[in-house]
DRENZAZA-478715 format. One record per residue (C-alpha): x, y, z; chain; residue in one letter; residue number from 0. Coordinates in Angstrom, 1 decimal. Layout:
N
<site xx="X" yy="Y" zz="Z" chaine="A" residu="a" num="NUM"/>
...
//
This chain:
316
<site xx="0.0" yy="0.1" zz="0.0" chaine="A" residu="x" num="0"/>
<site xx="1.5" yy="3.3" zz="-0.9" chaine="A" residu="x" num="1"/>
<site xx="2.4" yy="5.5" zz="1.9" chaine="A" residu="x" num="2"/>
<site xx="-0.1" yy="8.8" zz="2.7" chaine="A" residu="x" num="3"/>
<site xx="1.5" yy="12.0" zz="1.9" chaine="A" residu="x" num="4"/>
<site xx="2.2" yy="14.3" zz="4.8" chaine="A" residu="x" num="5"/>
<site xx="3.1" yy="18.2" zz="4.9" chaine="A" residu="x" num="6"/>
<site xx="5.1" yy="19.4" zz="8.2" chaine="A" residu="x" num="7"/>
<site xx="5.3" yy="23.0" zz="9.3" chaine="A" residu="x" num="8"/>
<site xx="7.9" yy="24.2" zz="11.3" chaine="A" residu="x" num="9"/>
<site xx="8.9" yy="27.8" zz="12.2" chaine="A" residu="x" num="10"/>
<site xx="12.3" yy="26.9" zz="14.2" chaine="A" residu="x" num="11"/>
<site xx="14.7" yy="23.8" zz="15.1" chaine="A" residu="x" num="12"/>
<site xx="12.2" yy="21.2" zz="13.4" chaine="A" residu="x" num="13"/>
<site xx="13.7" yy="18.3" zz="16.0" chaine="A" residu="x" num="14"/>
<site xx="9.8" yy="16.9" zz="16.0" chaine="A" residu="x" num="15"/>
<site xx="9.6" yy="17.1" zz="12.0" chaine="A" residu="x" num="16"/>
<site xx="12.9" yy="15.3" zz="12.3" chaine="A" residu="x" num="17"/>
<site xx="11.3" yy="12.7" zz="14.2" chaine="A" residu="x" num="18"/>
<site xx="8.1" yy="12.1" zz="12.1" chaine="A" residu="x" num="19"/>
<site xx="10.7" yy="12.1" zz="9.3" chaine="A" residu="x" num="20"/>
<site xx="12.9" yy="9.5" zz="10.5" chaine="A" residu="x" num="21"/>
<site xx="10.2" yy="7.6" zz="11.8" chaine="A" residu="x" num="22"/>
<site xx="8.8" yy="7.3" zz="8.5" chaine="A" residu="x" num="23"/>
<site xx="11.7" yy="6.0" zz="6.9" chaine="A" residu="x" num="24"/>
<site xx="10.8" yy="2.6" zz="8.7" chaine="A" residu="x" num="25"/>
<site xx="9.5" yy="0.1" zz="6.1" chaine="A" residu="x" num="26"/>
<site xx="5.8" yy="-0.4" zz="8.0" chaine="A" residu="x" num="27"/>
<site xx="5.3" yy="3.3" zz="9.0" chaine="A" residu="x" num="28"/>
<site xx="1.9" yy="4.2" zz="6.7" chaine="A" residu="x" num="29"/>
<site xx="3.0" yy="8.1" zz="5.8" chaine="A" residu="x" num="30"/>
<site xx="5.8" yy="9.8" zz="3.8" chaine="A" residu="x" num="31"/>
<site xx="6.8" yy="13.5" zz="4.2" chaine="A" residu="x" num="32"/>
<site xx="6.1" yy="15.2" zz="1.2" chaine="A" residu="x" num="33"/>
<site xx="7.2" yy="18.7" zz="1.9" chaine="A" residu="x" num="34"/>
<site xx="8.4" yy="20.9" zz="4.7" chaine="A" residu="x" num="35"/>
<site xx="7.1" yy="24.2" zz="4.7" chaine="A" residu="x" num="36"/>
<site xx="7.8" yy="27.1" zz="7.1" chaine="A" residu="x" num="37"/>
<site xx="7.2" yy="30.8" zz="7.6" chaine="A" residu="x" num="38"/>
<site xx="10.6" yy="31.6" zz="8.7" chaine="A" residu="x" num="39"/>
<site xx="13.7" yy="31.4" zz="5.8" chaine="A" residu="x" num="40"/>
<site xx="16.1" yy="30.7" zz="8.6" chaine="A" residu="x" num="41"/>
<site xx="14.2" yy="28.2" zz="10.0" chaine="A" residu="x" num="42"/>
<site xx="17.1" yy="25.0" zz="11.0" chaine="A" residu="x" num="43"/>
<site xx="14.8" yy="22.6" zz="10.3" chaine="A" residu="x" num="44"/>
<site xx="14.7" yy="23.1" zz="6.2" chaine="A" residu="x" num="45"/>
<site xx="17.8" yy="22.9" zz="5.9" chaine="A" residu="x" num="46"/>
<site xx="17.8" yy="19.3" zz="7.4" chaine="A" residu="x" num="47"/>
<site xx="14.8" yy="18.8" zz="5.6" chaine="A" residu="x" num="48"/>
<site xx="16.7" yy="19.7" zz="2.3" chaine="A" residu="x" num="49"/>
<site xx="19.9" yy="17.7" zz="3.2" chaine="A" residu="x" num="50"/>
<site xx="17.3" yy="14.6" zz="3.3" chaine="A" residu="x" num="51"/>
<site xx="15.9" yy="14.8" zz="0.2" chaine="A" residu="x" num="52"/>
<site xx="12.1" yy="16.3" zz="1.4" chaine="A" residu="x" num="53"/>
<site xx="10.7" yy="18.9" zz="-1.0" chaine="A" residu="x" num="54"/>
<site xx="10.7" yy="22.2" zz="1.2" chaine="A" residu="x" num="55"/>
<site xx="8.8" yy="25.5" zz="0.8" chaine="A" residu="x" num="56"/>
<site xx="9.1" yy="28.8" zz="2.8" chaine="A" residu="x" num="57"/>
<site xx="7.4" yy="32.1" zz="2.5" chaine="A" residu="x" num="58"/>
<site xx="8.2" yy="35.1" zz="5.1" chaine="A" residu="x" num="59"/>
<site xx="5.2" yy="36.3" zz="6.7" chaine="A" residu="x" num="60"/>
<site xx="5.9" yy="39.7" zz="7.4" chaine="A" residu="x" num="61"/>
<site xx="3.9" yy="42.4" zz="5.3" chaine="A" residu="x" num="62"/>
<site xx="1.4" yy="39.9" zz="4.4" chaine="A" residu="x" num="63"/>
<site xx="-2.4" yy="39.4" zz="5.3" chaine="A" residu="x" num="64"/>
<site xx="-2.7" yy="36.5" zz="7.4" chaine="A" residu="x" num="65"/>
<site xx="-5.2" yy="35.0" zz="4.9" chaine="A" residu="x" num="66"/>
<site xx="-3.2" yy="35.3" zz="1.9" chaine="A" residu="x" num="67"/>
<site xx="0.4" yy="34.0" zz="3.8" chaine="A" residu="x" num="68"/>
<site xx="-2.0" yy="31.1" zz="4.6" chaine="A" residu="x" num="69"/>
<site xx="-3.8" yy="30.5" zz="1.1" chaine="A" residu="x" num="70"/>
<site xx="0.0" yy="30.4" zz="0.2" chaine="A" residu="x" num="71"/>
<site xx="0.8" yy="27.8" zz="2.2" chaine="A" residu="x" num="72"/>
<site xx="-2.1" yy="25.9" zz="1.5" chaine="A" residu="x" num="73"/>
<site xx="-1.5" yy="25.9" zz="-2.3" chaine="A" residu="x" num="74"/>
<site xx="1.9" yy="24.5" zz="-1.4" chaine="A" residu="x" num="75"/>
<site xx="0.9" yy="21.8" zz="0.4" chaine="A" residu="x" num="76"/>
<site xx="-1.8" yy="20.5" zz="-2.2" chaine="A" residu="x" num="77"/>
<site xx="0.8" yy="21.2" zz="-5.1" chaine="A" residu="x" num="78"/>
<site xx="3.0" yy="18.5" zz="-3.1" chaine="A" residu="x" num="79"/>
<site xx="0.1" yy="15.9" zz="-2.6" chaine="A" residu="x" num="80"/>
<site xx="0.1" yy="16.1" zz="1.1" chaine="A" residu="x" num="81"/>
<site xx="-2.9" yy="14.4" zz="2.3" chaine="A" residu="x" num="82"/>
<site xx="-2.3" yy="15.6" zz="6.2" chaine="A" residu="x" num="83"/>
<site xx="-1.0" yy="18.3" zz="7.9" chaine="A" residu="x" num="84"/>
<site xx="1.5" yy="17.9" zz="10.9" chaine="A" residu="x" num="85"/>
<site xx="2.2" yy="21.1" zz="13.0" chaine="A" residu="x" num="86"/>
<site xx="5.8" yy="21.0" zz="14.4" chaine="A" residu="x" num="87"/>
<site xx="6.8" yy="24.2" zz="16.1" chaine="A" residu="x" num="88"/>
<site xx="4.9" yy="26.3" zz="13.7" chaine="A" residu="x" num="89"/>
<site xx="4.2" yy="29.5" zz="15.6" chaine="A" residu="x" num="90"/>
<site xx="1.5" yy="30.7" zz="13.3" chaine="A" residu="x" num="91"/>
<site xx="-2.1" yy="31.7" zz="14.5" chaine="A" residu="x" num="92"/>
<site xx="-3.7" yy="29.7" zz="11.3" chaine="A" residu="x" num="93"/>
<site xx="-7.2" yy="31.3" zz="10.2" chaine="A" residu="x" num="94"/>
<site xx="-10.4" yy="29.6" zz="10.4" chaine="A" residu="x" num="95"/>
<site xx="-10.3" yy="28.7" zz="6.3" chaine="A" residu="x" num="96"/>
<site xx="-7.1" yy="27.3" zz="6.8" chaine="A" residu="x" num="97"/>
<site xx="-8.3" yy="25.0" zz="10.1" chaine="A" residu="x" num="98"/>
<site xx="-11.7" yy="24.3" zz="8.0" chaine="A" residu="x" num="99"/>
<site xx="-9.9" yy="23.0" zz="4.9" chaine="A" residu="x" num="100"/>
<site xx="-7.8" yy="20.5" zz="7.1" chaine="A" residu="x" num="101"/>
<site xx="-10.5" yy="19.6" zz="9.5" chaine="A" residu="x" num="102"/>
<site xx="-9.6" yy="16.2" zz="10.8" chaine="A" residu="x" num="103"/>
<site xx="-6.4" yy="16.1" zz="8.6" chaine="A" residu="x" num="104"/>
<site xx="-4.4" yy="18.1" zz="10.8" chaine="A" residu="x" num="105"/>
<site xx="-2.6" yy="17.6" zz="13.9" chaine="A" residu="x" num="106"/>
<site xx="-0.4" yy="19.9" zz="16.3" chaine="A" residu="x" num="107"/>
<site xx="1.8" yy="18.6" zz="19.3" chaine="A" residu="x" num="108"/>
<site xx="1.8" yy="20.4" zz="22.5" chaine="A" residu="x" num="109"/>
<site xx="4.1" yy="20.6" zz="25.6" chaine="A" residu="x" num="110"/>
<site xx="1.5" yy="19.8" zz="28.4" chaine="A" residu="x" num="111"/>
<site xx="-1.2" yy="17.4" zz="29.3" chaine="A" residu="x" num="112"/>
<site xx="-3.9" yy="19.2" zz="27.6" chaine="A" residu="x" num="113"/>
<site xx="-6.3" yy="20.6" zz="28.7" chaine="A" residu="x" num="114"/>
<site xx="-4.1" yy="21.8" zz="31.1" chaine="A" residu="x" num="115"/>
<site xx="-1.7" yy="24.9" zz="29.7" chaine="A" residu="x" num="116"/>
<site xx="-2.5" yy="25.3" zz="26.3" chaine="A" residu="x" num="117"/>
<site xx="-0.8" yy="28.3" zz="24.8" chaine="A" residu="x" num="118"/>
<site xx="2.8" yy="29.5" zz="25.9" chaine="A" residu="x" num="119"/>
<site xx="5.3" yy="28.7" zz="28.6" chaine="A" residu="x" num="120"/>
<site xx="3.7" yy="25.4" zz="29.8" chaine="A" residu="x" num="121"/>
<site xx="6.8" yy="24.1" zz="31.4" chaine="A" residu="x" num="122"/>
<site xx="6.9" yy="27.1" zz="33.9" chaine="A" residu="x" num="123"/>
<site xx="3.3" yy="27.1" zz="34.7" chaine="A" residu="x" num="124"/>
<site xx="3.9" yy="23.2" zz="35.4" chaine="A" residu="x" num="125"/>
<site xx="6.2" yy="23.9" zz="37.7" chaine="A" residu="x" num="126"/>
<site xx="4.8" yy="27.2" zz="39.5" chaine="A" residu="x" num="127"/>
<site xx="1.8" yy="25.0" zz="40.2" chaine="A" residu="x" num="128"/>
<site xx="3.3" yy="22.4" zz="41.9" chaine="A" residu="x" num="129"/>
<site xx="2.4" yy="19.6" zz="39.7" chaine="A" residu="x" num="130"/>
<site xx="4.1" yy="16.3" zz="39.8" chaine="A" residu="x" num="131"/>
<site xx="3.6" yy="15.1" zz="36.3" chaine="A" residu="x" num="132"/>
<site xx="4.2" yy="17.2" zz="32.7" chaine="A" residu="x" num="133"/>
<site xx="3.7" yy="15.7" zz="29.5" chaine="A" residu="x" num="134"/>
<site xx="2.7" yy="16.1" zz="25.6" chaine="A" residu="x" num="135"/>
<site xx="-0.3" yy="15.8" zz="23.9" chaine="A" residu="x" num="136"/>
<site xx="-1.0" yy="15.1" zz="20.4" chaine="A" residu="x" num="137"/>
<site xx="-4.4" yy="16.7" zz="19.1" chaine="A" residu="x" num="138"/>
<site xx="-6.2" yy="17.7" zz="16.0" chaine="A" residu="x" num="139"/>
<site xx="-6.7" yy="21.2" zz="14.6" chaine="A" residu="x" num="140"/>
<site xx="-9.5" yy="23.6" zz="15.4" chaine="A" residu="x" num="141"/>
<site xx="-10.2" yy="27.1" zz="15.7" chaine="A" residu="x" num="142"/>
<site xx="-9.7" yy="26.9" zz="19.1" chaine="A" residu="x" num="143"/>
<site xx="-6.2" yy="26.9" zz="20.6" chaine="A" residu="x" num="144"/>
<site xx="-4.6" yy="23.6" zz="21.9" chaine="A" residu="x" num="145"/>
<site xx="-8.4" yy="22.8" zz="22.3" chaine="A" residu="x" num="146"/>
<site xx="-9.2" yy="19.9" zz="19.5" chaine="A" residu="x" num="147"/>
<site xx="-9.9" yy="16.1" zz="20.3" chaine="A" residu="x" num="148"/>
<site xx="-7.1" yy="14.3" zz="21.5" chaine="A" residu="x" num="149"/>
<site xx="-5.1" yy="11.6" zz="19.7" chaine="A" residu="x" num="150"/>
<site xx="-2.9" yy="10.8" zz="22.3" chaine="A" residu="x" num="151"/>
<site xx="-1.0" yy="11.8" zz="25.7" chaine="A" residu="x" num="152"/>
<site xx="2.8" yy="11.0" zz="27.4" chaine="A" residu="x" num="153"/>
<site xx="3.0" yy="12.0" zz="31.1" chaine="A" residu="x" num="154"/>
<site xx="6.2" yy="13.1" zz="32.2" chaine="A" residu="x" num="155"/>
<site xx="7.0" yy="12.7" zz="35.8" chaine="A" residu="x" num="156"/>
<site xx="8.9" yy="16.2" zz="37.0" chaine="A" residu="x" num="157"/>
<site xx="11.9" yy="15.7" zz="39.3" chaine="A" residu="x" num="158"/>
<site xx="13.0" yy="17.5" zz="42.1" chaine="A" residu="x" num="159"/>
<site xx="14.9" yy="20.6" zz="41.4" chaine="A" residu="x" num="160"/>
<site xx="13.7" yy="21.0" zz="37.9" chaine="A" residu="x" num="161"/>
<site xx="13.7" yy="23.9" zz="35.9" chaine="A" residu="x" num="162"/>
<site xx="12.0" yy="25.1" zz="32.7" chaine="A" residu="x" num="163"/>
<site xx="14.5" yy="23.9" zz="30.8" chaine="A" residu="x" num="164"/>
<site xx="15.3" yy="20.2" zz="32.2" chaine="A" residu="x" num="165"/>
<site xx="12.0" yy="19.5" zz="32.3" chaine="A" residu="x" num="166"/>
<site xx="11.6" yy="20.5" zz="28.4" chaine="A" residu="x" num="167"/>
<site xx="14.3" yy="18.3" zz="27.6" chaine="A" residu="x" num="168"/>
<site xx="12.9" yy="15.1" zz="28.8" chaine="A" residu="x" num="169"/>
<site xx="8.9" yy="16.4" zz="27.5" chaine="A" residu="x" num="170"/>
<site xx="10.8" yy="16.8" zz="23.9" chaine="A" residu="x" num="171"/>
<site xx="11.7" yy="13.1" zz="24.2" chaine="A" residu="x" num="172"/>
<site xx="8.3" yy="11.7" zz="25.0" chaine="A" residu="x" num="173"/>
<site xx="6.6" yy="14.4" zz="21.7" chaine="A" residu="x" num="174"/>
<site xx="9.3" yy="12.1" zz="19.6" chaine="A" residu="x" num="175"/>
<site xx="8.1" yy="9.2" zz="21.0" chaine="A" residu="x" num="176"/>
<site xx="4.2" yy="9.7" zz="20.6" chaine="A" residu="x" num="177"/>
<site xx="4.0" yy="12.1" zz="17.6" chaine="A" residu="x" num="178"/>
<site xx="4.9" yy="9.7" zz="14.9" chaine="A" residu="x" num="179"/>
<site xx="2.8" yy="7.0" zz="16.5" chaine="A" residu="x" num="180"/>
<site xx="-0.4" yy="9.4" zz="16.8" chaine="A" residu="x" num="181"/>
<site xx="0.1" yy="10.7" zz="12.9" chaine="A" residu="x" num="182"/>
<site xx="0.6" yy="6.8" zz="11.9" chaine="A" residu="x" num="183"/>
<site xx="-2.7" yy="6.0" zz="13.3" chaine="A" residu="x" num="184"/>
<site xx="-4.6" yy="9.2" zz="11.8" chaine="A" residu="x" num="185"/>
<site xx="-3.6" yy="8.6" zz="8.0" chaine="A" residu="x" num="186"/>
<site xx="-4.6" yy="4.9" zz="8.4" chaine="A" residu="x" num="187"/>
<site xx="-7.8" yy="5.6" zz="10.2" chaine="A" residu="x" num="188"/>
<site xx="-9.8" yy="6.7" zz="7.2" chaine="A" residu="x" num="189"/>
<site xx="-8.7" yy="3.5" zz="5.3" chaine="A" residu="x" num="190"/>
<site xx="-9.2" yy="0.9" zz="8.5" chaine="A" residu="x" num="191"/>
<site xx="-12.0" yy="-1.5" zz="7.8" chaine="A" residu="x" num="192"/>
<site xx="-14.0" yy="-0.4" zz="10.6" chaine="A" residu="x" num="193"/>
<site xx="-14.0" yy="3.0" zz="9.7" chaine="A" residu="x" num="194"/>
<site xx="-14.9" yy="2.3" zz="6.4" chaine="A" residu="x" num="195"/>
<site xx="-17.7" yy="-0.2" zz="7.1" chaine="A" residu="x" num="196"/>
<site xx="-19.1" yy="2.6" zz="9.8" chaine="A" residu="x" num="197"/>
<site xx="-19.3" yy="5.2" zz="6.8" chaine="A" residu="x" num="198"/>
<site xx="-21.0" yy="3.1" zz="4.5" chaine="A" residu="x" num="199"/>
<site xx="-23.7" yy="1.8" zz="7.2" chaine="A" residu="x" num="200"/>
<site xx="-24.3" yy="5.3" zz="8.3" chaine="A" residu="x" num="201"/>
<site xx="-25.4" yy="6.1" zz="5.0" chaine="A" residu="x" num="202"/>
<site xx="-26.9" yy="3.0" zz="3.6" chaine="A" residu="x" num="203"/>
<site xx="-29.0" yy="2.9" zz="7.0" chaine="A" residu="x" num="204"/>
<site xx="-30.5" yy="5.8" zz="6.3" chaine="A" residu="x" num="205"/>
<site xx="-32.2" yy="4.7" zz="2.9" chaine="A" residu="x" num="206"/>
<site xx="-36.1" yy="3.6" zz="3.3" chaine="A" residu="x" num="207"/>
<site xx="-36.6" yy="0.3" zz="5.0" chaine="A" residu="x" num="208"/>
<site xx="-33.2" yy="-0.5" zz="4.7" chaine="A" residu="x" num="209"/>
<site xx="-31.2" yy="-3.3" zz="6.9" chaine="A" residu="x" num="210"/>
<site xx="-28.2" yy="-4.9" zz="7.3" chaine="A" residu="x" num="211"/>
<site xx="-27.0" yy="-8.5" zz="7.6" chaine="A" residu="x" num="212"/>
<site xx="-23.7" yy="-10.4" zz="7.2" chaine="A" residu="x" num="213"/>
<site xx="-23.6" yy="-12.2" zz="3.7" chaine="A" residu="x" num="214"/>
<site xx="-20.6" yy="-14.4" zz="3.2" chaine="A" residu="x" num="215"/>
<site xx="-18.5" yy="-12.4" zz="5.3" chaine="A" residu="x" num="216"/>
<site xx="-19.4" yy="-9.0" zz="4.1" chaine="A" residu="x" num="217"/>
<site xx="-22.0" yy="-6.5" zz="5.6" chaine="A" residu="x" num="218"/>
<site xx="-24.7" yy="-6.8" zz="3.1" chaine="A" residu="x" num="219"/>
<site xx="-27.5" yy="-4.0" zz="2.9" chaine="A" residu="x" num="220"/>
<site xx="-31.1" yy="-4.8" zz="1.6" chaine="A" residu="x" num="221"/>
<site xx="-34.3" yy="-3.5" zz="1.8" chaine="A" residu="x" num="222"/>
<site xx="-36.2" yy="-5.3" zz="4.6" chaine="A" residu="x" num="223"/>
<site xx="-37.0" yy="-8.5" zz="3.5" chaine="A" residu="x" num="224"/>
<site xx="-36.1" yy="-7.7" zz="-0.2" chaine="A" residu="x" num="225"/>
<site xx="-33.0" yy="-7.3" zz="-2.8" chaine="A" residu="x" num="226"/>
<site xx="-29.9" yy="-6.3" zz="-1.6" chaine="A" residu="x" num="227"/>
<site xx="-28.5" yy="-2.9" zz="-3.0" chaine="A" residu="x" num="228"/>
<site xx="-25.1" yy="-2.9" zz="-1.4" chaine="A" residu="x" num="229"/>
<site xx="-21.9" yy="-4.9" zz="0.3" chaine="A" residu="x" num="230"/>
<site xx="-18.8" yy="-3.9" zz="1.7" chaine="A" residu="x" num="231"/>
<site xx="-16.0" yy="-6.2" zz="0.5" chaine="A" residu="x" num="232"/>
<site xx="-13.6" yy="-7.2" zz="3.1" chaine="A" residu="x" num="233"/>
<site xx="-10.4" yy="-8.8" zz="1.3" chaine="A" residu="x" num="234"/>
<site xx="-13.0" yy="-11.0" zz="-0.6" chaine="A" residu="x" num="235"/>
<site xx="-11.4" yy="-14.1" zz="-1.6" chaine="A" residu="x" num="236"/>
<site xx="-8.2" yy="-12.5" zz="-0.6" chaine="A" residu="x" num="237"/>
<site xx="-8.4" yy="-9.8" zz="-3.2" chaine="A" residu="x" num="238"/>
<site xx="-6.5" yy="-7.5" zz="-0.4" chaine="A" residu="x" num="239"/>
<site xx="-9.5" yy="-4.7" zz="-0.9" chaine="A" residu="x" num="240"/>
<site xx="-12.2" yy="-2.8" zz="1.1" chaine="A" residu="x" num="241"/>
<site xx="-14.8" yy="-1.8" zz="-1.4" chaine="A" residu="x" num="242"/>
<site xx="-18.1" yy="-0.7" zz="-1.8" chaine="A" residu="x" num="243"/>
<site xx="-20.2" yy="-3.1" zz="-4.2" chaine="A" residu="x" num="244"/>
<site xx="-23.4" yy="-1.4" zz="-5.8" chaine="A" residu="x" num="245"/>
<site xx="-25.8" yy="-2.2" zz="-8.4" chaine="A" residu="x" num="246"/>
<site xx="-25.5" yy="-0.3" zz="-12.0" chaine="A" residu="x" num="247"/>
<site xx="-27.1" yy="-0.6" zz="-15.1" chaine="A" residu="x" num="248"/>
<site xx="-25.2" yy="-3.2" zz="-17.0" chaine="A" residu="x" num="249"/>
<site xx="-21.8" yy="-4.2" zz="-19.0" chaine="A" residu="x" num="250"/>
<site xx="-21.2" yy="-0.7" zz="-20.8" chaine="A" residu="x" num="251"/>
<site xx="-21.3" yy="1.5" zz="-17.5" chaine="A" residu="x" num="252"/>
<site xx="-19.2" yy="-1.1" zz="-15.6" chaine="A" residu="x" num="253"/>
<site xx="-16.6" yy="-0.8" zz="-18.4" chaine="A" residu="x" num="254"/>
<site xx="-16.9" yy="2.6" zz="-18.6" chaine="A" residu="x" num="255"/>
<site xx="-16.2" yy="3.5" zz="-14.9" chaine="A" residu="x" num="256"/>
<site xx="-13.2" yy="0.7" zz="-15.2" chaine="A" residu="x" num="257"/>
<site xx="-11.7" yy="2.7" zz="-18.3" chaine="A" residu="x" num="258"/>
<site xx="-12.1" yy="5.8" zz="-16.6" chaine="A" residu="x" num="259"/>
<site xx="-10.7" yy="5.4" zz="-13.3" chaine="A" residu="x" num="260"/>
<site xx="-9.1" yy="1.8" zz="-13.1" chaine="A" residu="x" num="261"/>
<site xx="-7.7" yy="2.7" zz="-9.4" chaine="A" residu="x" num="262"/>
<site xx="-11.1" yy="3.1" zz="-8.0" chaine="A" residu="x" num="263"/>
<site xx="-13.5" yy="1.1" zz="-9.8" chaine="A" residu="x" num="264"/>
<site xx="-13.3" yy="-2.8" zz="-10.8" chaine="A" residu="x" num="265"/>
<site xx="-15.3" yy="-6.3" zz="-12.0" chaine="A" residu="x" num="266"/>
<site xx="-16.2" yy="-7.7" zz="-8.7" chaine="A" residu="x" num="267"/>
<site xx="-15.7" yy="-11.5" zz="-8.8" chaine="A" residu="x" num="268"/>
<site xx="-18.8" yy="-13.5" zz="-8.5" chaine="A" residu="x" num="269"/>
<site xx="-21.2" yy="-10.4" zz="-9.0" chaine="A" residu="x" num="270"/>
<site xx="-21.5" yy="-10.0" zz="-12.6" chaine="A" residu="x" num="271"/>
<site xx="-22.3" yy="-6.9" zz="-15.0" chaine="A" residu="x" num="272"/>
<site xx="-24.9" yy="-5.3" zz="-13.2" chaine="A" residu="x" num="273"/>
<site xx="-22.5" yy="-4.7" zz="-9.8" chaine="A" residu="x" num="274"/>
<site xx="-19.3" yy="-2.2" zz="-9.7" chaine="A" residu="x" num="275"/>
<site xx="-16.7" yy="-2.2" zz="-7.1" chaine="A" residu="x" num="276"/>
<site xx="-15.9" yy="1.1" zz="-5.5" chaine="A" residu="x" num="277"/>
<site xx="-12.1" yy="1.1" zz="-3.9" chaine="A" residu="x" num="278"/>
<site xx="-12.7" yy="2.5" zz="-0.2" chaine="A" residu="x" num="279"/>
<site xx="-8.9" yy="2.1" zz="0.9" chaine="A" residu="x" num="280"/>
<site xx="-7.0" yy="3.8" zz="-1.5" chaine="A" residu="x" num="281"/>
<site xx="-8.3" yy="7.0" zz="0.6" chaine="A" residu="x" num="282"/>
<site xx="-9.8" yy="10.3" zz="-0.8" chaine="A" residu="x" num="283"/>
<site xx="-13.3" yy="9.1" zz="-0.7" chaine="A" residu="x" num="284"/>
<site xx="-16.3" yy="11.8" zz="-1.7" chaine="A" residu="x" num="285"/>
<site xx="-18.5" yy="10.9" zz="1.2" chaine="A" residu="x" num="286"/>
<site xx="-21.1" yy="12.5" zz="-0.3" chaine="A" residu="x" num="287"/>
<site xx="-20.8" yy="10.5" zz="-4.2" chaine="A" residu="x" num="288"/>
<site xx="-20.7" yy="7.5" zz="-1.8" chaine="A" residu="x" num="289"/>
<site xx="-24.1" yy="8.3" zz="-0.6" chaine="A" residu="x" num="290"/>
<site xx="-25.3" yy="9.0" zz="-4.1" chaine="A" residu="x" num="291"/>
<site xx="-24.0" yy="5.4" zz="-5.3" chaine="A" residu="x" num="292"/>
<site xx="-25.9" yy="4.1" zz="-2.3" chaine="A" residu="x" num="293"/>
<site xx="-29.2" yy="5.9" zz="-3.0" chaine="A" residu="x" num="294"/>
<site xx="-29.1" yy="4.8" zz="-6.8" chaine="A" residu="x" num="295"/>
<site xx="-28.5" yy="1.4" zz="-6.0" chaine="A" residu="x" num="296"/>
<site xx="-31.2" yy="1.2" zz="-3.1" chaine="A" residu="x" num="297"/>
<site xx="-33.5" yy="2.8" zz="-5.9" chaine="A" residu="x" num="298"/>
<site xx="-32.6" yy="-0.1" zz="-8.4" chaine="A" residu="x" num="299"/>
<site xx="-33.6" yy="-2.5" zz="-5.6" chaine="A" residu="x" num="300"/>
<site xx="-36.6" yy="-1.3" zz="-3.7" chaine="A" residu="x" num="301"/>
<site xx="-40.0" yy="-2.0" zz="-4.6" chaine="A" residu="x" num="302"/>
<site xx="-42.6" yy="0.2" zz="-6.5" chaine="A" residu="x" num="303"/>
<site xx="-44.2" yy="1.3" zz="-3.2" chaine="A" residu="x" num="304"/>
<site xx="-41.2" yy="2.8" zz="-2.3" chaine="A" residu="x" num="305"/>
<site xx="-40.1" yy="4.4" zz="-5.3" chaine="A" residu="x" num="306"/>
<site xx="-43.4" yy="5.8" zz="-6.8" chaine="A" residu="x" num="307"/>
<site xx="-43.4" yy="8.9" zz="-5.2" chaine="A" residu="x" num="308"/>
<site xx="-39.6" yy="9.8" zz="-6.3" chaine="A" residu="x" num="309"/>
<site xx="-40.6" yy="8.3" zz="-10.1" chaine="A" residu="x" num="310"/>
<site xx="-43.6" yy="11.1" zz="-9.5" chaine="A" residu="x" num="311"/>
<site xx="-41.2" yy="14.0" zz="-8.2" chaine="A" residu="x" num="312"/>
<site xx="-38.7" yy="13.4" zz="-11.2" chaine="A" residu="x" num="313"/>
<site xx="-41.8" yy="13.4" zz="-13.7" chaine="A" residu="x" num="314"/>
<site xx="-41.7" yy="17.2" zz="-12.7" chaine="A" residu="x" num="315"/>
//
């Protein structure tokens, strides 16, 4: 399976970027670093990334409107083919438009056990409060600073005599261990069989009188006491695919779909000319379009008593 491309944004030394990069070189790691971007041309991490053969992009933010700078960064990230963004010491407050554009696909690492001590000076604040533990958190990025859903945390003991500097050094070690694991989990979540089945189930069961059964080891959706209109193929006969199987008009449509996008569409074994396989495990799924596939297939399977009103509406 190809590795998922990730862009990493930095503003300084890039130690967490380096940890993500070197973790990505492990064969079983599911992501790769497609771009290292920065708002600071003097960021030391840029030189490291370039030396390691990773494409870089830098755009100083001074003199630019924040929205224009974010738009330019977004353009560079997308041009690199990145599907996720990891913030690694990127010292910029992002615009809501940028955050929304990467909703659920942008992560940050923060040097505290959130929700304690969002923002800056986390180690000083933990020491001043007399805490016995500090730590780090990886979270999804939302419009509220350091407040997105947590993906993972690592606690770090505060030792007698600790200063902000000594504590920071140990927390940084924990950050390097935690970030790559959380990023790997995130990029594989959207293509995990459990997640894909759940997404199909939500849309299929929202259709009138739809139900679900298990058929030949596959989740199968049909009209109650009627015909089946969709299956989720899970490594069916060892083909290694997670795919949605839905009804189509026939062989001509099947061949046309496969010809236009052979990576996404295929002829499912044992299902014949009136079905198409839609790969879900390659990522980039348009779930609105998947919902349309399900609704169309449902309509081809449902009895006339259920489709009569739809037919009348279409006539107008």
